[in-house]
N, C-alpha and C positions, 0 to 999 in steps of 0.2 A: 379254490376261490373263483367265483363266477366272473364273467366278463363285466357284468353290471357293477360288481363291487370294485373291480379294477378301474372302470371308468369313473365311478364316484370318487375314489381316492385321487385319481389324476385330476379331476375337476376341482376337488377340494383344495389340493395342494396348489394347482395352477391358478385358482382364483385369488390366492394370496401371493404366490411367488411371481406370477406374470406381471401384475400391476407394480409390484415393488421393483422388479427388474427394470421396467420402463421408467419408473420414477427416478431410479438411480442413474440411468443414462441421461434423462432430461436435466436433472439438477446440476450436472457437471458441465453442461453446455456453456462455452465462453460468453455467448451473448447474454445468457441468463445470469451468469455470475457478474458480468459488468453491470447489468441492470439492478441487481440487488446489492451491489457493492460488496460482494464476497460474503454476505450474511448467510450462513448455512441454513438456518431455520427457514428463512424467506425463500431460498432456492428450493428446498424440499416442499414447502407449502405450495408454491406455484406449480411445481411438478406434479404434486398430488391432485391439485385442482384440474390441471390439464389432462392427466390420465383418467380421472373420474369423468370429466366431460366427454372425452373420446369414448370411453367404455359406455357411458350412458347413451350417447348418440347411436352407437352401434346396437345397443340393447333395444332401444326404441325402434330402430329400423328393422332389425333382423332377429331379435330375441337374445336371451342370455347366452345360450350355447354358442351361437355364431359370433357374438361379441367376444366370448372367451377364446374361440378359435383364432380370431384376428389378433387379439392382444398377445396371446401366447406365442404365435408365430413371429410377430414383430419382436417381442422380448427375446426370444431365443436367437433369432437372426442377428439382432443388434449386439447381444452379449457375445455371440460367437465371433462376429467380425471385430468387435472391440478386443477380444482375446488375440486375434490375429495381428491387430495393430501393435499390441504390447509385445507379441512374439517377434514382429519385424523390428521393433526398436531394440529389443534385447540382442538380436542378431546383427545389429549395426546398420540396418537399412532405415535411415531416418527421413527418406523422401516421401514415404507414404503418409499422406495427410489424414488426420483423424476425421476431419470433415468429410473426406471422401468415403471413408468406411461407414460413417453415420448415414450418408446419403445412399450408399450402396445397400445398407441394411433395409432401408425403407423401400427402395426399388425392388430388392429381392423379395421382400414380403408381399408387396402389391402384385408383382408378377407371378409369384408362386400361387397366391390365393386366387388370382384371376384365372390361372390355368385350372385350379381346383373348381372354380365356379363353372368353367367351360365343361369340365368332365362331368359335373353333376347335372347341368342343365341341357347338355347335348344328349344324343341317343345313338347308340351303335348296335350292330347285330353281331352276336357271338354264334359262330357255327360249330357244330360237332357232327362228325361223321362216324356212325356206328354200324356194325354188322351183327347179324344173328343167324343161327342155323334154323330158326323157327320160320314157318310160312307166313310172313307178313307182307311180302312183296316189297315195294318201295313206298316209304312213308315220310312225310315231313311233319314234324310236331313242333309247334311254336309254343314257347314257354314265356309267360308274363308273370312278374311277381313284384310285390312291394311298390305299388304305385302311390300309396298313401295319398289318395286323391285330395287335391286342394293345397298341398304343400309346395312342391316345385312347379306343379302345373294343375290346371283344372280340366274339366271334362272336354272342353273344346280342343285343347291340345292333345288330350288323350285320344280323342277320335282321330286326329291327324296321325298320331303314332300308330294307331291300329290300321289306318289306311295304308301306311307304309308296310306294316306287317302283312296285310291282305295281299299286297303286290307280290309277296314271296310265295303266294299260293300254297299255304300249309294245308295239310289234310285234316289237322286237328289242332285246337288251341287249348292249352291248359293254364290255369291261373292258380299259383300256389300261395295265396294268402296276402294279407295286409294290403288288400285292394283299397280299403278306406281306413281311416283311423278315428280317434275320439273327437276330432275337431272338423271332420269333413262335413260341410253343409249338406243338408238333406237333398236340396235340389241338384247339387253336384253328384251325389251318390246316384240319384235316379237317372241323371243324364249319362253318367259313366256306364251304368248297367245297360242303358239303351244303346250305347256305342258298342258294347260287347255283343249285344243281340244283333247288331247290324252286320257282324262278320258273316261271311259266306264260306263255310268250310264243310266238306263232305261228311266228316265224322263227328262234328259238333264241338262245343265249348264246355270244358269241365272246370270246376272250381272247388277249392278247399279253403276253409277259414284259416287266418293267421292269428297271432296273439293280439293284434290291434283291431281287427275287424269288428269285434263285438263290443268295443268301447269299455273294456274292463279296466284299462289303465287309468281311466278318469270317469269313474261311475257318476252318473247323473249329468255328465257333460255332453255325451253323444246325442245329437239331435234326431236320431232315429233308433229304433230297436233292432235287435238281431233278426227278429222275424220280418220286419219291414225290409231289411236288406235282402234276406233270403227270398222274399216274395218278389222284390224288384228284379232279382237275378233270374228266377224261374219264369217270371212273366215275359222275359226277353229271351227265353229259350236256352239259358245257361243251366247246365246240370250241376247242382250243388251236392257234393258228396261229403258225408261225415261218417267215417267208419263204414263205408259202403263200397260195393264192387259193381262195376258196369262192364258187361261184355260189349265190345265195339266192333261192328263190321265182321264178326266171325273170325277175327285174326288177332285181337289183343284184348286184354282186360285192363281197365283203369281202376285203380284202387285209391280212393280218396280217404285220407286219414283225418280224424279230429286232431286239432292242434295239441301239441305236447303240454300246453298250459291249461288244458281243459280240466284236468283233475284238481288243479289248484283252486279253481273258481267254482266248480260244480260238486266236488267231492266224489265224482265218478271217474275212474280211470278210463282212458280210451282203450279200444280193442287192441289186442296184440297183433303183430304181423302174422304170427302163426294162426291165430283165429281167423283173420281176414283172408288168408290164402288157403285155408283148409278146404279141400274138395275141388279146387280149381283145376281145370284141364291143363296138364303140364305142357301141352302143345301150344297153348296160347301165350303170347308175349305179354308180360305183366309190366305195366307202368304205374309206379307208386307216386302219388302226390302227397308230400309231407312237408309242411311249411318250414319246420325247423330241422336242420340236418343233424340229428342227434340220436339216431337209433340204427346206425349202420350194422352193428353186429347182429341184431335181430333180423334185419332185412336180408342180410347175406344168408343167415341160417334158414330163413323161410324160403329162400330161393327166388327172390324178386329179380327180374331182369334189369329194370331201369328205375332209379329213384330220382325224383326231381324236387328241388327245394329252393328256398330263398332265405329270407329272414336276416342274414348276416350283413347285407349290404356290401358284400365283398371285402369287409374289413374297414370300409369307409375312409379312414384317415391313416396315413403312415404314422406310427409303426404297428398299428393294431393287428393287421393281417399277419405280419411276420411274427409278432409275439404269440398270437394264438396258434398259428400253424406249427411254428418251430418249437415252441416251448410247451405246447399242449395246454395253454391257458383257456379257460372258458368251458362251456358245456357242449359246444358244437364239435362234431367229428371232422368237419372241414369248413373253412371260411369261404372258399371260392373255387370254381372250376371243376375239372373232371378228375375222377378217381375210380379205379376198379379194384374191388376186393372179391376174390374168388370169381364167380360168374356174374356178379352183380355190378352194374355200372352206376355211378352216382354223378349228378351234375348239380352244382349250387350256383345260382345266378346272383349277380350283384343287384339286380332289380332295376326298374325304370326310374325310380325316384328315391327319396329319403324321408326319414321321420325327423322333422325339425331342422336338421343340418342342411346348409345350402352349398356345402363344398365337399368335393371328393378329391383326395390326393393319393389314395391307395388303389383306386380302381376307376371305372367309369360306368355311367348309366347304360343299360342295355336291355334288349330282349334276346331270347335264344331261339335259334332254329336248328333242330336236330334232324339230320338226314339219316334215316334208318333203312338199311338194305338187308333183306332176308331172302329166304327161299321163295320161289314163285308161289302165288296163291293157288289153292286147289281150283280145279275147273268149276265154274259156276259161283265162286265166292265173290 
């Protein structure tokens, strides 16, 4: 069962259960019962109108998914605290006011989602320190992914984020897809490409497409073509790689893969890791850019040194990361962070932004700085 089917089932069930749970809590409020003189049908009707109004307002302001997130969290918190109230009564502690638990449920929901908003809209740096016995010297590689331009922020804030990244003085910047998506305005795409081009890094900026970059999830909606995006990137000095290999500075190879979704839309499977790495100098350190972290076995077998991915958004909301990592749900080999298999190191970033969702409760928005230490460079390199 893929993660998308799981999410669809949760949303389908939640879209019914969440509002019903809230209606059940609202209709039993003493003030409402007094107002309707105990008429059950009237209490339920007013509760239904209230919940519908709340959901509609949130939907209008933030979209369906974010409205569902808010309603589900409040419903779960209220029901859980209501259960604690009943448990306290059963244990003989009758001083606990039900009004207190009702208010606490609302405050808990608002506080928790406000923190989730902060985690989504802020930006942190995630550092990884790696070593290798290959002659790369000291390198700092910055990883940017899943900006979904125009959702959490636009090109102006993206440029400020890149200025912060520039201050870390990376030697190379890599972008692992979902830079834009189906609804990114064309002018935002162009300005964001210009911001990438303004980076001053000795070894360049490298880019691979994600599953959203080409507008395939909403055909006909994307305000620019795949070719226009590629041209805007290359015009600003960004190296776009699709199943291509670039030797960089005589000390490493960057391997940019076509996205795993490519075959589904084009009918042409992407190149295998074995084919991409065939004939490469084994003395060179290999950095694989692969938007979706779902080909680990082949990458280990091919002998890749470092694989960088995004796509998962770090699991986004509790409990998705735990379910996927612990129970093996979904198509990804890892949801977030660092892992080593054999001699291959893997890093999955949660990304700078999100696709439609405005909250993160299972991770935070980030860019990655990899500190790579290897043997000294050969003389003259």
